[in-house]
C-alpha positions in Angstrom: 0.0 0.0 0.0 2.8 2.4 1.0 4.7 1.5 -2.2 1.7 2.3 -4.4 1.3 5.7 -2.7 5.0 6.4 -3.4 4.5 5.5 -7.1 1.4 7.6 -7.3 3.2 10.5 -5.7 6.1 10.2 -8.1 3.7 10.1 -11.1 2.0 13.3 -9.7 5.3 15.0 -9.4 6.3 14.0 -13.0 2.9 15.1 -14.2 3.2 18.6 -12.6 6.7 19.0 -14.0 8.2 19.3 -10.6 10.9 16.7 -11.1 13.9 17.9 -13.0 15.0 16.3 -16.2 18.6 17.3 -16.5 20.8 14.6 -14.8 22.7 17.1 -12.7 19.5 18.8 -11.5 18.1 15.3 -10.6 21.2 14.8 -8.5 20.8 18.1 -6.7 17.1 17.3 -6.3 18.0 14.1 -4.5 20.5 15.9 -2.3 18.7 19.0 -1.2 15.2 17.5 -1.0 16.3 14.5 1.0 15.0 14.0 4.5 18.5 13.6 5.9 19.6 17.0 4.5 16.5 18.8 5.8 16.9 17.2 9.2 20.6 18.3 9.3 19.5 21.8 8.3 17.0 21.9 11.1 19.4 20.6 13.7 22.1 23.0 12.5 20.1 26.0 13.5 20.8 25.3 17.1 24.6 25.3 16.5 24.8 28.4 14.3 25.7 30.7 17.1 28.6 28.6 18.2 29.8 28.1 14.7 29.7 31.8 14.0 31.8 32.5 17.1 34.3 29.8 16.1 34.6 31.1 12.5 35.1 34.7 13.8 37.9 33.5 16.2 39.5 31.5 13.4 39.4 34.5 11.2 41.1 36.6 13.9 43.7 33.8 14.3 44.3 33.9 10.6 44.8 37.6 10.8 47.3 37.2 13.6 49.3 34.4 12.0 49.3 36.1 8.6 51.4 39.0 10.0 54.1 36.8 11.5 56.0 36.0 8.2 58.6 38.8 9.0 59.4 37.1 12.3 59.5 33.6 10.7 61.5 34.6 7.7 63.9 37.0 9.5 63.9 37.6 13.2 61.9 39.6 15.8 63.1 43.1 15.0 61.5 46.5 14.6 61.2 47.7 11.0 61.3 51.0 9.1 62.4 54.5 10.5 59.6 55.9 12.6 59.1 52.8 14.7 62.6 53.2 16.3 61.7 56.6 17.6 58.4 55.2 19.0 60.3 52.3 20.6 62.8 54.8 22.2 59.9 56.8 23.7 58.2 53.6 24.9 61.4 52.6 26.7 61.6 56.1 28.4 58.0 55.7 29.6 58.7 52.2 30.8 61.9 53.0 32.7 60.7 56.2 34.2 57.1 57.5 34.8 54.4 59.2 32.8 55.4 62.8 33.8 59.0 62.3 32.8 57.9 60.9 29.5 55.4 63.7 29.0 58.0 66.4 29.6 61.0 64.6 28.0 63.4 66.9 26.0 65.6 65.2 23.5 69.0 66.9 23.4 70.5 64.5 20.8 68.1 65.4 18.0 67.9 68.6 15.9 71.3 69.8 17.2 71.7 72.4 18.5 68.0 73.2 19.0 66.8 69.9 20.5 63.1 68.8 20.6 60.4 68.6 23.2 59.2 65.2 22.2 56.4 64.7 24.8 54.5 67.7 23.5 55.0 67.1 19.8 53.8 63.5 19.3 50.8 61.3 19.5 51.3 59.3 22.7 48.6 56.7 22.2 50.8 54.0 20.9 53.3 54.3 23.7 50.6 54.4 26.4 48.9 51.4 24.9 52.1 49.3 24.9 52.9 50.4 28.4 49.4 49.4 29.5 49.7 46.0 27.9 53.1 45.4 29.5 51.7 46.3 32.9 48.7 44.1 32.4 50.8 41.1 31.3 53.0 41.5 34.4 50.1 41.8 36.7 48.6 38.5 35.6 52.0 36.7 35.8 53.0 36.8 32.1 56.6 37.9 31.9 57.2 39.6 28.6 59.7 42.3 27.7 58.5 45.6 26.3 60.3 45.1 23.0 58.3 41.9 22.3 55.1 43.9 22.9 56.2 46.6 20.5 57.0 44.0 17.8 53.7 42.0 18.2 51.3 44.8 18.9 50.4 45.1 15.2 49.2 41.4 14.8 47.5 41.6 18.2 45.4 44.7 17.2 44.7 43.1 13.8 42.9 40.3 15.7 40.8 43.0 17.5 40.2 44.7 14.2 38.5 41.6 12.9 36.2 41.6 15.9 35.2 45.2 15.6 34.7 44.9 11.8 32.3 42.0 12.4 30.4 44.1 15.0 30.2 47.2 12.8 29.0 45.2 9.7 26.3 43.4 11.7 25.2 46.6 13.3 24.7 48.3 9.9 23.5 45.3 7.8 21.9 43.1 10.4 23.2 39.9 8.9 25.9 38.0 10.7 27.1 36.3 7.5 28.1 39.7 6.1 30.0 40.4 9.3 32.0 37.2 9.0 32.9 38.0 5.4 33.9 41.6 6.3 36.1 40.3 9.1 37.8 37.9 6.6 38.4 40.6 4.0 39.9 43.0 6.6 42.1 40.2 8.0 43.7 39.5 4.6 43.7 43.0 3.2 47.2 43.7 1.8 46.9 47.4 2.6 46.1 46.6 6.2 48.7 43.9 6.4 51.4 46.3 5.3 51.0 48.4 8.5 50.3 45.7 11.0 53.0 43.1 10.3 55.1 42.0 13.3 57.8 44.7 13.8 55.9 47.6 12.3 55.6 49.6 15.5 53.9 52.7 14.2 50.7 54.6 15.0 48.8 52.8 12.2 49.3 49.5 14.0 46.5 50.4 16.4 44.8 53.2 14.6 42.8 51.1 12.1 41.2 49.3 15.0 40.4 52.7 16.6 39.1 54.0 13.3 36.5 51.2 13.1 35.8 51.5 16.8 34.8 55.2 16.2 32.6 54.2 13.3 30.9 51.5 15.4 30.2 53.8 18.4 28.8 56.5 16.1 26.5 53.9 14.5 25.3 53.0 18.0 24.8 56.7 18.6 22.5 56.9 15.6 20.5 53.9 16.7 20.2 54.5 20.4 20.5 58.3 20.7 21.5 58.0 24.4 24.0 60.2 26.3 26.0 57.1 27.1 26.4 56.1 23.5 27.6 59.7 22.7 30.1 59.5 25.6 31.5 56.2 24.3 31.8 57.7 20.8 33.7 60.7 22.2 36.0 58.6 24.2 36.8 56.4 21.2 37.5 59.5 19.1 39.7 60.8 21.9 41.7 57.6 21.9 42.0 57.9 18.1 43.2 61.5 18.4 45.8 60.3 21.0 47.1 57.8 18.5 46.9 59.1 15.0 46.3 62.4 13.1 43.7 60.8 10.9 41.1 61.4 13.7 40.0 64.4 11.7 38.5 62.0 9.1 36.2 60.8 11.8 35.1 64.2 13.0 34.6 65.6 9.5 32.8 62.5 8.3 30.4 62.7 11.2 29.9 66.4 10.5 29.3 65.8 6.7 26.8 63.1 7.5 24.9 65.4 9.8 24.8 68.0 7.0 23.5 65.4 4.5 20.7 64.2 6.7 19.7 67.8 7.4 19.6 68.6 3.7 17.6 65.4 3.0 15.3 66.1 6.0 15.9 62.6 7.4 17.2 63.7 10.7 15.6 63.1 14.1 15.8 65.0 17.3 18.0 62.3 18.9 20.5 62.6 16.1 21.0 66.3 16.7 21.3 65.8 20.5 23.8 63.0 20.0 25.9 65.1 17.7 25.9 68.1 20.0 27.0 66.0 22.9 29.6 64.3 20.8 31.0 67.6 19.5 31.3 69.2 22.9 32.9 66.3 24.6 35.3 65.5 21.7 36.4 69.2 21.5 37.1 69.3 25.3 39.0 66.1 25.2 41.1 67.0 22.2 42.1 70.3 23.8 44.0 68.3 26.4 46.3 66.7 23.8 49.4 68.9 23.4 50.1 68.1 19.8 46.5 69.2 18.9 45.6 71.7 21.6 44.6 75.0 20.0 44.3 73.4 16.5 40.8 72.4 17.5 39.8 76.0 17.0 42.4 77.5 14.7 42.8 74.9 12.0 40.5 74.5 9.0 40.5 70.8 9.4 38.2 71.2 12.4 36.2 74.1 10.9 33.6 71.8 9.3 32.7 70.3 12.7 32.2 73.7 14.2 30.1 74.8 11.3 27.8 71.8 11.4 27.5 72.3 15.2 26.3 75.8 14.6 24.0 74.7 11.8 22.3 72.1 13.9 21.7 74.7 16.5 20.6 77.4 14.0 23.6 79.6 14.8 25.7 79.3 11.6 27.9 82.4 11.1 29.5 81.8 7.7 30.3 85.4 7.1 32.7 85.5 10.1 34.3 82.2 9.0 35.1 83.7 5.6 36.6 86.8 7.1 38.9 84.6 9.3 40.0 82.6 6.3 40.9 85.7 4.2 42.7 87.4 7.1 44.9 84.2 7.5 43.8 83.7 11.1 43.0 80.2 10.2 45.6 78.0 8.5 45.7 74.6 6.7 47.9 71.7 7.6 50.3 70.9 4.7 48.9 67.3 4.3 45.3 68.6 4.4 46.1 71.2 1.7 47.6 68.3 -0.4 44.3 66.5 -0.1 42.3 69.4 -1.3 44.8 70.6 -3.9 46.9 67.7 -5.2 49.5 70.1 -6.7 50.0 72.1 -3.5 52.8 70.0 -2.0 54.7 69.8 -5.3 54.6 73.6 -5.7 55.0 74.8 -2.2 56.2 72.1 0.2 58.6 69.5 -1.5 59.3 67.9 1.8 55.8 66.5 1.9 55.8 65.7 -1.8 59.1 63.9 -1.5 57.7 61.2 0.8 56.7 58.1 -1.1 53.5 57.7 1.0 52.2 61.1 -0.1 52.3 60.3 -3.8 49.0 60.0 -5.7 47.6 56.5 -5.8 47.8 54.5 -9.1 45.3 52.0 -10.3 47.8 49.3 -9.9 48.1 50.2 -6.2 44.3 49.7 -5.7 44.4 46.3 -7.4 47.5 45.2 -5.4 46.4 46.4 -2.0 42.6 45.9 -2.2 42.6 43.2 -5.0 39.4 41.4 -5.9 37.5 42.8 -2.9 36.9 45.8 -5.2 34.5 43.7 -7.4 31.8 43.6 -4.7 32.2 47.2 -3.4 29.7 48.8 -5.9 27.0 46.3 -4.8 27.7 47.1 -1.1 27.7 50.9 -1.8 24.3 50.5 -3.5 22.9 48.6 -0.5 24.1 51.4 1.8 22.9 54.4 -0.4 19.6 53.1 -1.7 16.4 54.8 -0.6 15.3 52.1 1.8 18.7 51.8 3.6 18.8 52.7 7.3 20.5 55.9 8.4 23.6 54.1 9.8 24.1 52.5 6.4 23.9 55.9 4.7 26.7 57.1 7.1 28.8 54.2 6.0 28.3 55.0 2.4 29.2 58.6 2.8 32.3 57.7 4.7 33.3 55.3 1.9 33.0 58.0 -0.7 35.2 60.3 1.3 37.8 57.6 1.8 37.8 56.8 -1.9 38.4 60.4 -2.9 41.2 61.0 -0.4 42.9 57.7 -1.0 43.2 58.6 -4.7 45.2 61.7 -3.8 47.6 60.1 -1.3 48.7 56.4 -1.4 49.1 56.4 2.4 45.3 56.7 2.8 44.7 53.4 1.2 45.1 52.2 4.8 41.9 54.1 5.7 40.1 53.0 2.5 40.9 49.3 2.9 38.8 48.5 6.0 35.7 50.4 4.8 36.0 48.8 1.4 36.2 45.4 3.1 33.0 46.2 5.0 31.1 47.4 1.9 32.4 44.5 -0.2 31.2 42.0 2.5 27.8 43.6 2.4 27.7 43.4 -1.4 28.9 39.8 -1.4 26.4 38.8 1.3 23.6 40.3 -0.7 24.6 38.1 -3.6 25.0 35.0 -1.4 21.6 35.7 0.2 20.1 35.9 -3.2 21.5 32.6 -4.5 21.3 30.3 -1.5 17.6 30.6 -0.9 17.1 27.1 -2.4 18.8 25.7 0.7 15.9 27.0 2.7 13.2 24.9 1.0 10.5 24.0 3.6 11.3 20.6 5.3 7.7 19.6 5.0 7.8 19.1 1.2 10.1 17.8 -1.4 9.0 20.4 -3.9 9.9 24.1 -3.9 6.8 26.3 -3.5 6.3 29.9 -4.3 3.6 32.4 -3.3 1.6 34.3 -5.8 0.1 37.6 -4.5 -3.5 38.5 -5.2 -5.8 41.2 -3.8 -8.4 40.4 -1.2 -10.3 42.6 1.2 -8.4 43.8 4.2 -8.3 41.5 7.2 -9.0 38.3 5.4 -5.5 37.2 4.7 -2.9 36.1 7.2 -0.4 34.5 4.9 3.3 35.2 4.9 3.9 38.3 2.8 7.6 37.9 2.2 7.5 35.3 -0.6 5.9 36.3 -3.8 6.5 36.5 -7.5 4.8 37.2 -10.8 2.4 34.6 -12.1 4.8 32.8 -14.5 4.2 29.2 -13.9 2.8 26.7 -16.4 1.8 24.4 -13.5 0.0 26.9 -11.4 -1.9 24.6 -9.0 -2.8 25.6 -5.5 -1.2 23.5 -2.8 -2.8 21.9 0.2 -3.2 23.6 3.5 -0.4 21.5 5.0 2.0 22.9 2.4 0.6 26.4 3.1 1.6 26.0 6.7 5.0 24.7 5.7 5.7 27.8 3.7 4.5 30.0 6.5 7.1 28.2 8.7 9.8 28.8 6.1 9.0 32.5 6.1 9.6 32.6 9.9 12.9 30.6 9.6 14.2 32.7 6.7 13.5 36.0 8.5 15.9 35.0 11.2 18.8 34.4 8.7 18.3 37.2 6.1 17.9 40.9 6.2 14.2 41.7 6.7 12.7 44.6 5.0 9.3 45.7 6.4 6.6 45.9 3.8 4.2 48.1 5.6 6.1 51.5 5.7 3.3 53.4 7.5 0.6 52.3 9.8 -1.5 55.3 8.9 -1.8 54.4 5.2 -3.2 50.9 5.1 -4.8 49.9 1.8 -8.4 48.8 1.7 -7.3 45.6 0.1 -4.4 43.5 1.3 -2.4 41.0 -0.7 -3.4 37.4 -0.3 -0.8 34.7 -1.1 -1.6 31.5 -3.0 0.9 28.7 -2.9 1.9 27.6 -6.4 4.1 24.5 -7.0 7.1 25.2 -9.2 9.8 23.0 -10.6 12.5 22.3 -8.0 15.2 23.7 -10.3 13.9 27.3 -9.7 14.8 29.3 -6.6 12.1 31.0 -4.6 12.4 34.7 -5.7 14.9 34.9 -8.5 13.6 32.2 -10.8 17.2 31.3 -11.3 17.9 27.5 -11.8 19.6 25.9 -8.8 22.4 24.7 -11.1 23.1 28.3 -12.2 23.0 29.4 -8.5 25.6 26.8 -7.6 27.8 27.9 -10.5 27.6 31.5 -9.3 28.4 30.4 -5.7 31.4 28.4 -7.0 32.7 31.4 -8.9 32.3 33.7 -5.8 34.1 31.1 -3.7 36.9 30.9 -6.3 37.3 34.7 -6.2 37.5 34.7 -2.4 40.2 32.0 -2.6 42.2 34.1 -5.1 41.9 37.0 -2.7 43.2 34.9 0.2 46.1 33.6 -1.8 47.1 37.1 -3.0 46.9 38.4 0.6 49.1 35.6 1.8 51.7 36.2 -0.8 51.7 40.0 0.0 52.1 39.3 3.7 54.9 36.7 3.1 56.9 38.5 0.4 55.9 42.1 -0.2 55.2 43.4 3.3 57.4 41.2 5.5 60.7 42.5 4.4 62.0 45.2 6.7 64.3 48.0 5.6 66.8 46.9 8.2 67.8 43.6 6.6 67.6 42.8 2.9 67.7 39.6 1.0 70.1 39.5 -1.9 71.6 36.9 -4.2 75.2 36.6 -5.1 76.7 35.6 -8.5 76.0 31.9 -7.8 72.3 32.6 -7.1 72.7 31.9 -3.4 70.6 34.0 -1.1 72.3 36.0 1.7 71.2 38.6 4.2 72.3 42.1 3.7 72.7 43.5 7.2 74.5 46.7 6.4 72.1 48.9 8.4 72.7 47.3 11.8 76.4 46.9 11.0 76.8 50.6 10.3 75.0 51.7 13.4 76.8 49.2 15.6 80.1 50.4 14.3 79.1 54.0 15.1 78.0 53.0 18.6 81.3 51.2 19.4 83.8 53.4 17.6 82.7 57.0 18.0 82.4 59.2 21.0 79.1 59.5 22.8 78.8 63.2 22.0 79.7 62.8 18.4 77.5 64.8 16.0 76.6 62.9 12.8 75.0 64.6 9.8 72.8 62.6 7.5 69.6 63.2 5.4 66.5 63.3 7.6 65.3 59.8 6.5 67.9 58.2 8.8 67.5 60.5 11.8 65.4 58.3 14.0 67.5 55.2 13.4 70.7 57.1 13.9 69.5 58.5 17.2 68.1 55.1 18.6 70.4 52.5 17.1 73.5 54.6 16.9 72.8 56.7 20.1 74.5 59.8 18.7 73.6 63.4 18.2 71.7 64.2 14.9 70.9 67.3 13.1 67.6 66.4 11.4 65.2 63.5 11.7 61.9 62.1 10.5 59.8 64.7 12.4 60.6 67.3 9.7 59.3 70.2 11.8 62.1 72.6 10.8 62.4 73.0 7.0 65.3 75.5 7.2 67.4 73.0 9.2 66.6 70.3 6.6 67.4 72.7 3.7 70.8 73.5 5.3 71.7 69.8 5.3 70.5 69.6 1.7 72.7 72.6 0.8 75.8 70.9 2.3 75.1 67.7 0.2 74.6 69.8 -3.0 77.6 72.1 -3.0 81.2 71.2 -3.8 83.5 69.7 -1.2 85.3 72.9 -0.2 82.0 74.8 0.4 80.5 71.9 2.2 83.5 71.8 4.5 83.0 75.4 5.4 79.4 74.8 6.3 80.0 71.7 8.4 82.7 73.4 10.4 80.2 76.2 11.3 77.7 73.5 12.4 80.4 71.6 14.3 79.8 68.3 12.4 82.0 65.4 13.3 80.8 62.8 10.7 78.8 62.7 7.5 76.8 59.5 6.7 75.5 58.7 3.2 73.5 55.8 1.8 74.8 54.2 -1.4 72.9 51.4 -3.1 75.0 50.8 -6.2 76.3 47.5 -4.9 73.6 46.5 -2.5 70.9 47.2 -5.1 69.0 49.5 -2.7 66.9 51.8 -4.9 66.2 54.1 -2.0 69.7 55.4 -1.6 70.6 59.1 -1.4 71.5 59.4 -5.0 68.0 58.4 -6.1 66.6 60.9 -3.6 69.0 63.7 -4.8 66.4 65.4 -7.0 64.1 65.8 -4.0 67.0 67.0 -1.9 67.6 69.7 -4.4 64.0 70.8 -4.6 63.7 71.0 -0.8 67.0 73.0 -0.7 65.8 75.3 -3.4 62.9 76.6 -1.3 65.4 78.2 1.1 68.5 78.7 -1.0 67.4 79.8 -4.5 70.9 79.5 -6.1 70.6 75.7 -5.8 68.7 75.0 -9.0 67.8 71.4 -9.8 68.2 72.1 -13.5 71.9 72.7 -13.0 72.2 69.1 -11.8 69.5 67.4 -13.9 69.3 68.6 -17.5 69.9 65.5 -19.6 66.8 64.0 -21.3 68.5 61.2 -23.2 71.2 60.2 -20.7 71.2 59.5 -17.0 72.5 62.5 -15.1 75.1 60.4 -13.3 78.3 58.7 -14.4 80.1 60.1 -17.4 77.1 62.2 -18.4 76.9 64.0 -15.1 76.9 67.8 -15.2 79.7 69.7 -13.5 77.5 70.7 -10.6 76.4 67.1 -10.1 79.9 65.6 -10.3 81.3 68.1 -7.9 78.6 67.9 -5.3 79.5 66.4 -2.0 76.8 63.7 -2.1 78.1 62.5 -5.5 81.7 62.4 -4.4 81.0 60.7 -1.0 78.8 58.0 -2.7 81.2 57.1 -5.6 84.5 57.7 -3.8 86.8 54.7 -4.3 84.2 52.7 -6.2 86.4 52.9 -9.2 90.2 53.2 -8.9 93.3 52.3 -10.8 92.9 48.5 -10.1 89.1 48.1 -10.7 86.2 49.6 -12.6 83.1 50.1 -10.5 79.6 49.6 -11.7 76.3 51.0 -10.3 73.8 48.2 -10.5 70.8 50.5 -9.6 71.5 53.2 -12.2 73.0 50.6 -14.5 76.1 52.6 -15.5 79.8 52.5 -15.1 81.1 54.6 -12.3 83.8 57.1 -13.2 86.8 57.5 -10.9 86.4 60.2 -8.3 89.3 62.3 -7.3 90.7 61.9 -3.7 88.9 63.7 -1.0 90.7 66.7 0.7 88.4 67.7 3.6 86.6 64.4 4.4 88.1 61.0 5.4 86.5 57.6 4.9 86.4 55.8 8.2 83.9 52.9 7.6 82.0 51.3 4.7 79.6 48.5 5.4 80.1 45.0 3.8 77.9 45.5 0.8 78.6 49.3 0.6 75.1 50.2 1.7 76.3 52.9 4.1 79.4 55.0 4.1 80.7 57.1 7.0 83.2 60.0 6.6 85.0 62.0 9.3 85.3 65.7 8.9 89.1 66.5 9.0 90.3 68.9 11.6 93.8 69.3 10.3 93.0 71.0 7.0 
């Protein structure tokens, strides 16, 4: 009897056209419509929460491990230039107390002026490292402060994954999107470049703080409470303590308030929250020495003040314009570069000479953001569409701002990367949510069902209103009441997993006739809403998964190869193809520390100031803070003029040694000769007789070697770099510029005292007996 019923049911299914004919669809039909699969789907709902937590923790672990390639491939060292200065200040804080650190005056930098470091830096990174060290010691974990400085980037990348998940779920209300966003942020090459182990810079913790500020502001928009405004102000204050990019947060919030006022989408709680946020943030930022009065006298903060006045109906634009034209308000150089991309090149070559401040190329977007860019437009649409909630609109506005500014300055890809990951995750999740609906076929039936909407008098229909489509079925037969109830249950299940969009926008405008849904049996190889065959959906899902795998592989390669090489040690290959480590940097600074007097004054270009001060522990004239352009131009003048004139200048400045970087043998393309054009441009701003055209006028030949101009070949930097590279017994070759090095005449006023093994650095003593 049971067998005959099965046969009859099978014939009915075939008659209705519900059974697929294509063999692959028949296989999928057997898998997804099996009772075991449906039972597994039902039981899996209870474990979803634990699985999501596990996936999020694994994503954070992946983020942490991905940033350890530099330690595995090399050793646990601090990278780059600025991190050494940060490490020096962290040691001072650790060995003394906060007040000593806050008032510390560095007599060994910017000789003879010195520098008040505690009042001219962002102390958030040092304070965070000090707090972590104290916390570890208090719980019995003995770890030295250097290890914390090395691993703080990977640690905060783990926290960044968590806050990215929370931000995405808060905006999009779908936990799957949050998990994808956390994955994209964890593997983002742009984010990896600043959070690898050993990169002890402000950006190591600032991206986490940036997303924390966005999250707390979204909570402000939703809750509108004083507590949420207070938390948002505190997070912005922490951001301002750690990185100068806090102005992006304050101005983005202000621009968002302006937009919702113009669109008339604001609520009273939004204005109250913004006013509280503005007052508290301004008061807190006034207590940061490196910001202080800039809260009121810099144009970067002007937008926040203007929006505050606008939301309180007290906008005084006339006075603001007067202040601007009387120069009582001033722009920061980096901010001017963002608004006028040609400003730095014309007026401040020091800013323009830094590689991080160059405009971003399309290849940089593809390399640092990669295939995540594919889904960004879909996520932007989801955030900017008319039905989007207000917090999603804020995310869309912030993305547009980051996209514009990142195009002007490659450094700002770091800010663009996390917000692009969030929007890409939202876009990808919307696609996944569209093409995985067939996995939610009601367990009570082996056939996919779809609702068709028809009009009935109000109050006579209680069917689920989420599932409907056009009447496009050739087998439009009404199902039984049991199947009707099954679909109603599926509506309830699906609302818990997908983003719900309320259909009734207003309770005051109810139609006289409400839609009534009839259940129509459709072929299994159609999904519920899209009418896309399941086979096509699986192909699309496979393609999306393949793109995600390519993104992960690219990010792993970037982390392992591109961003795990420090500028302290370099890998090179000899003539036999064997790899060896070029350790010229530490060799030079170690020699300086052991073979020169403690009060020796060493002059070098500002790029090496922090390393020379920390690793060499000697007095420097300029460093990476670049606060005194005249001082830097004077060093550039000495490197640009001939040996005799340079000797007269260094004697006046009481210089003992001159350090230059030469990459002709070590194949370091960032040596001083490759920077010489920028050195000349910076010097020209203070000393007009140093004209770069006198040094670089060749269009068909390289301006070095035998084609060098008289000014170039007689300059001190040229002579110190190429001295003794070629002599009577050997002919030197510059592997970076790919030219033969002409023989340089013997030096009269400078004496070579040390050259590193691969000639990466060369140190010269200023003669006193001439």
